[in-house]
N, C-alpha and C positions, 0 to 999 in steps of 0.2 A: 215874915217868912221864917220857917224853921229849917233845921238841917235836912229834914226829910225831903224838902223841896229842891235840894241842890243835886244836880246831875254831875257827880264827880267824874264819871267816865267821859262826858262831853268836855268838861273843863280840862281834863288831862289831854284829850285830843287837841283842843285849842292851844294848849301850852306847848305840846310837842311840835305842832306846826311852826311855831316861832323858832324852835331849836333845830329845824330840819336841816340847815346847811352843815351841821356837824355830825349827822347820822351816817353810819357806815354800811356799805353794801357787803354782800357775801364775798365778792372779789377782794375788797379791801381787807377783810378778815383773813382771807387765804394768804395774803402777803405776810401776816403776822404769825402764822401757825407754827413755823419752826422755832421762832424765838420764844413763844409762849410755852411750847412743849419743853424746851430746855430749862425754863424757869420753874415749871409747875412743881417738881418734887421739892423745891427749896422755899416755897412761898409761905411766909408767915400768915398771909391771908387764908391760904388753904388749911393750915394747921388750926387756925382759930375757927374757921367755918366747921371743920370736921369735929372739933372738940365740942361744939354746941349741938351736934346731931345725936339723937337717941335711936340706935339701931335695934333696940330690944324687940324681939319677935318678928323682925323683918328678914325676908329672904331675897327681896328684889328691890331694885332702884331704877327710876327713870330720871336721867339728868338732861334737862331741857336747856339748849344752848350750851352744850357740854364743852365746847372748845376742844383742846387736845386731851381731854379727860382729867382736867385739873381736880375736880371733886370725885368724879366717878371712879377713877383708878385708885384714889386714896382710900376708898372704902371697899372696893371690889373684893379684896381678899377675905372680907368678913361676910360676903353675901353669895347667893347661889346664881343670881342672874342680874346683870347690869345692862341697861340700855342707854346709850349716849345718842342724843338727838341734836343735830345742828344743821344750819343752812349753808355752812361753808364746807365744800368738799375737802379742802386741804386740812381743815381741823379734824374731820373724820378720819382722813388718812393718818394723821398724827396719832389719833386715838387708837386706831388699829395697830399701828407700829409699836406704840408704847405697851399696849396690852399683850401683844405677841412676845415682846422682849421680856415681859414679866411672867410669861406663862399663864396668862389669864384668858383661858379659852371660853369663858362664860360671859364675855363682854360683846355686846351687839351694837353695831353702828347703824343709825337711821338718818338718811338725808331728808330732813323736813324743816320747814319754817313754821313759825307760830301760826301763820295764816293758811297753811296747807291742809289737805285732807288727812286727818289723824285716825281714820277708821282701823288702820292696822297697827297703831301704836298701843302697846300693851298697858293695861292698868297694873301698877306696881305697888308694893307696900309703902314705899317712900318716893315722893317726887321732889326734885330739886331744880331750882332755876337760879344759878349763881351768876350775878352780874349780867343777866340776860333778859331783863324785863322792860327795857325801853322799846316797847312794841307799839304798833299803830293803835291797837284797841286793847288797852290794859284790862278793861272790865271783862271782855271775852277771854283774854289770856288767863285771868285768875279763875274764871269758871272752868276753863279747860284743865289747868294744872290741878285744881281741886278734884275734878272728876277722874283724874288719872292716878290718884293716890288712895290707897286703902287705909293707911294708918296715919301718916304724917306728911307735912309739906314744909320745906325749908327754901327760902329765897332771900336774895339781897337786892337792894335797890338804892340808888344814890341818895345820900342825905346831905343836902347843901346845894345840889344842883350844878356843881362845876367839876369838870375833869382837869382843868388847868387852874392853878392858884390865881385868884383875881389879882394878886400883886404882880404876877408875871404878865397877865393881860394888860395891866396898866403900863408896864414897861413898853409893850408892843404898841400901845395906843389904840387898842380895840377891845371892846367888851363883848364877849361871846354870850348869847342868851343862855340862861339857865335851862337845864333839862327838868322835866317834871319830877318833883321831889316825892319821896316815899309816902308822904301824908295822903296823897291821892289814893294809894293802894289801901292804906289803913281804913279810910272812909268807905271805899268800895267794898272791902271785906265786911265791914260793919253792916252795910246794906244787904250783903249776902247772908247775914246771920252768923258770921264768923268773927270771933273775938281773938285776934292773934296775940301771941307773945312777941314782944319787941325789945331788941337790944341793939347795940352798935359795935361795929368793928372798924378798924382802920387798915388801910393798905398804903405802904410807902409809895410815894410819888414815883411814877415810872421814869422820871427824869434823873433819879438818884444815881443810876449806874451808867449814864451816858458817858462814853469815853472821851468825846471831843465835842467841839461846837457843832460840827456838821450833823452828828447823830442827835445831839441835843435839839437842834433846830427842827430836825425831821420829826422828833417826838412831839414837840410843841405844835408843829403844823398839823400833825395827825389829830390832836385833841381840839384844835381850833378851826378845823375845816380848811386848812391851808394858810400860807403866809405869802404876801407879795414881797418884792425886793426891798421896799422901804421899811416894812415891818421887820424883815430879816436883818436889815442893817441896824435898826434900833435894838433888836434883841442881841445882836453880836456886840455892840458897843457896851451894853449893860453887862453881858456875860463876862467880858474881859475884866471888869472891875468888881463884880459881885463875889461875895463869899460863897464857899461850897453850900452852906445852909440856905442862902438866898436862892441859889440856882435850883436846889431841890424843891423848894417851896413846901407848902403844907401837904400833909398826907391826905389821901382820898378817904372820905368817911362813907361808910355803908350802913344802911339800916338792915338788920338781920330780922326777918319776919318769919315766924313759924306758927303752925297750928296743928293740933291733933284733929282727927276726923270727929272726935268728941272734944268739948271744951278743955283747954289746957289749964 
């Protein structure tokens, strides 16, 4: 068997099915919109993502899974038209509010999921999908994002497969299945005839600024698909004796994948 015989899209779907209990609905993301909007302007992740973007010759941007405009609004002052697309209504409300507060009247919000009809989604010079590619059919999503970019595409996907440090999972006594890693995307793009540029960036654990155990436990539960009473008790006992560095855990690692509409 050669690599050409491997259906990486199917392997991705099979892997994602194993990780299904930790996946989030639009309503779940609605609950995080306010907090994410408050953190967006100060995010090191955002700064590193934007620093890797080339806006040369670009006038428009499509941000898929835009959240509260974390990437879209960071680059909007340098563009003529920005479209933020998300399946969370609260995230889009946060995008509109933040854009209005900054006087950015050229920012458009579209309520769409990856799987919806995109016939009215504009093709833009640049398409972005930041931390938004854990979708049911990644092969179809990559075709869709490529088709909506005239010049360049930038996306990030988990590298390592975990949103919660495995050391903290061991404390709780439960191992959460990994999510499909970025390598699936690279192989699918290769099959599409796209040879992307690849680098990595890190994002500080979202446990870092938890003010107390209750908030800390809520954040761990979010990443692990919930905690029962016994798991919460184990976490609390460990939390009381752990160092600040141990509580924070390892940073989240992302693969930064980009390509020009001609080879980079």
